C-alpha positions as CSV (number, residue, x, y, z in Angstrom):
1,M,52.4,198.7,65.2
2,S,55.5,199.2,63.4
3,W,56.1,198.9,59.7
4,D,58.0,195.6,60.0
5,S,55.1,194.0,61.8
6,Q,53.6,190.7,60.7
7,F,51.0,192.5,58.6
8,A,53.6,194.3,56.5
9,E,54.7,191.3,54.5
10,P,53.8,191.3,50.8
11,I,51.0,189.1,49.6
12,V,52.2,186.5,47.1
13,L,49.7,185.6,44.4
14,P,49.6,182.2,42.7
15,N,51.3,182.0,39.3
16,N,48.0,181.2,37.5
17,V,46.4,184.6,38.4
18,V,46.3,186.6,35.2
19,A,44.6,189.9,34.4
20,T,42.4,189.5,31.4
21,T,41.3,192.0,28.9
22,L,38.6,191.6,26.2
23,S,39.9,192.1,22.7
24,W,37.8,194.4,20.4
25,S,36.3,192.7,17.4
26,P,36.1,194.6,14.1
27,E,32.3,194.8,14.5
28,E,32.7,196.4,17.9
29,L,35.2,199.0,16.5
30,R,32.8,199.8,13.6
31,L,29.9,200.2,16.1
32,L,32.1,202.4,18.3
33,D,33.0,204.6,15.3
34,K,29.4,204.9,14.2
35,L,28.2,205.8,17.7
36,V,30.8,208.5,18.1
37,V,30.0,210.0,14.6
38,D,26.3,209.8,15.4
39,G,26.9,211.8,18.6
40,A,26.2,209.2,21.2
41,S,27.5,209.8,24.7
42,P,30.3,207.6,26.1
43,R,27.7,206.2,28.5
44,T,25.4,205.2,25.7
45,A,28.2,203.6,23.8
46,A,29.4,201.7,26.8
47,E,26.0,200.3,27.4
48,A,25.7,199.3,23.7
49,L,29.1,197.6,23.7
50,N,28.7,196.1,27.2
51,R,31.9,197.8,28.4
52,S,32.8,200.4,30.9
53,K,32.5,204.1,30.1
54,E,36.2,204.7,30.6
55,T,37.2,201.8,28.4
56,V,35.0,203.0,25.6
57,R,36.4,206.6,25.9
58,T,40.0,205.3,25.9
59,K,39.5,203.0,22.9
60,A,37.8,205.7,20.9
61,R,40.7,208.1,21.6
62,R,43.3,205.4,20.7
63,V,41.7,204.5,17.3
64,G,41.4,208.2,16.4
65,C,37.7,208.9,16.8
66,P,37.5,210.5,20.3
67,F,34.2,211.6,21.9
68,P,33.8,215.4,22.0
69,R,34.5,217.1,25.3
70,R,31.4,217.8,27.4
71,D,31.8,221.6,27.1
72,E,31.9,221.3,23.3
73,V,28.7,219.3,23.3
74,K,27.0,221.8,25.5
75,R,28.0,224.7,23.3
76,Q,26.6,222.9,20.2
77,R,23.3,221.9,21.8
78,P,20.4,224.2,20.8
79,P,18.8,225.8,23.8
80,A,15.7,224.1,25.2
81,Q,12.3,225.5,24.5
82,E,11.9,226.7,28.1
83,E,15.2,228.6,27.8
84,V,14.1,230.4,24.6
85,E,10.6,231.5,25.7
86,L,10.6,232.7,29.3
87,P,7.1,232.6,30.8
88,Q,5.5,236.0,31.5
89,L,4.4,236.5,35.1
90,A,0.8,237.6,35.5
91,R,0.5,240.8,37.4
């Protein structure tokens, strides 16, 4: 089939089709800020706010309280007990 075939015509959407976005309430913004400050992950914040992880990350960045990067969080996390004390092998 060539480009100018019958399937290459653009799809016309009705005028009443509108993309909607949910506005953020002041309570949601306060909760987002609290979650970021308390060290919650973007996934946890998204579940608490009933929004997508990417939406939560973007909003946090736009309002000036971005989530820390993953590598920064991993560096700050104390090592697990298993990593500190290696088991001794019995001989």
